[in-house]
N, C-alpha and C positions, 0 to 999 in steps of 0.2 A: 569574468569576476566569479568567486566563490561565495556562496550562502553558509553560513555555518549557524544551524541550528545553538539553540541556550537551552540547558536543563534535559528533560525526557521527551523535546521535540527532535522532530527527525523531517527531512525532507523526501518525498515521493516524485517522480516523474509518473503520470499518470498513462497507462496502456492504454491502447484503444478497444474499446467492446463494442459489442455489437448489441444491437438493442432489437434484435429480432430472432424468433427462434427459425429452426431450419423450415418450417410450415409455412412462415410468414406472420404469424403473431407477433405484435409489438408488444414488448414488456414494460411494465409501469416501472418508474425508476427506482423504486425500492429492488427490484429484481435483476437489476442490470449489475453486471459485475463491476467490482469496485478493487481492480488492480493496479499496483503500482511497483514501480523499482527505486530501491533506494538509492539516494544521491547523495545523502548528507546526514551525519546522527550526533546528536549532541551530546554531553558529557554522561547524562544519567540523571538520577535523583538524587539529589542534596542529602547526605544522611544529616540531620542536625545535631545530633549527639557527638558525634566524632570530626564532621568537617570532609569526610569522604565521600566520593558519587558513586551509587550503586547502579552497576553497569547492568545492561542488557543484553540479550542475543539477538538482536538486528545489528549486522554488519550494511557498509555501502556494499551494493548492486545485488543484495537479497529483492526477492520479489515477497511483494506482502497484499494478504488481501486485508482489506480496511473498510471501517463501518460506511454505510453511504450516508449522505449528508454531514460529513464532520469534515474540520480543520479550515483552513485559508488557502482558497486559491490564488496561484501567482500565475504569470504568464512572462517567461523571460527566454530570450532567443527562438522565440516560436515554440518552446517548449509548455506544455501543460502540466506546472508543478503545485502540489499540495501540502502544505504544511500542516504535520500532525501531531499529536501528542501518543505516546506510547500509548496510553488506555484505549485509544481507538484500533489501535493493529488486532484483527482476531488471527491470523495467523502466516508463518512465513515459511518459505521456499529460500535455502539457502543456497549463495550463489556457487559453491563450488560445487555442488551436486549439477550445474547444468552442464551442457553439454556443449563446447565451444563458446560460455557464453549466453547462448542462448536458450530458451525454453519455449515449448509449446504446449500451453496450459489451456486445454479445452473443458471449460464448465458449461455443464448443460442446466436450464432450469427446468423443472418439472412444471408442465405447464396446468397440471390440475392442483397442485399444493403449491407452487412456487418455492419448493427445496431446492436448493443447489446440488449438481452431483458431479465430482472431480472426474 
């Protein structure tokens, strides 16, 4: 079964994230990683003046960091999926930059300020 989002929606598979720092402090929900691998991409945003779709720069297999508590969660074939709008994507890591299609992304959250460091 293939899910095809419409318009500016994308479907991502949530990547597992740890909710504890190395020192054992449990992070509150807003500081957890919001990482996902793009499974499917919609056509884009419809330009109402000429009927064309404005493409965006996210492709299948890209790794994205998205806003926490956004999107519509789905669970299909034991995969945690999320339907997101393009406006909820903060940044992307292109699939062609990955080594063997895999990526080790280590994000640390500063315990005092809550800022993320890549």
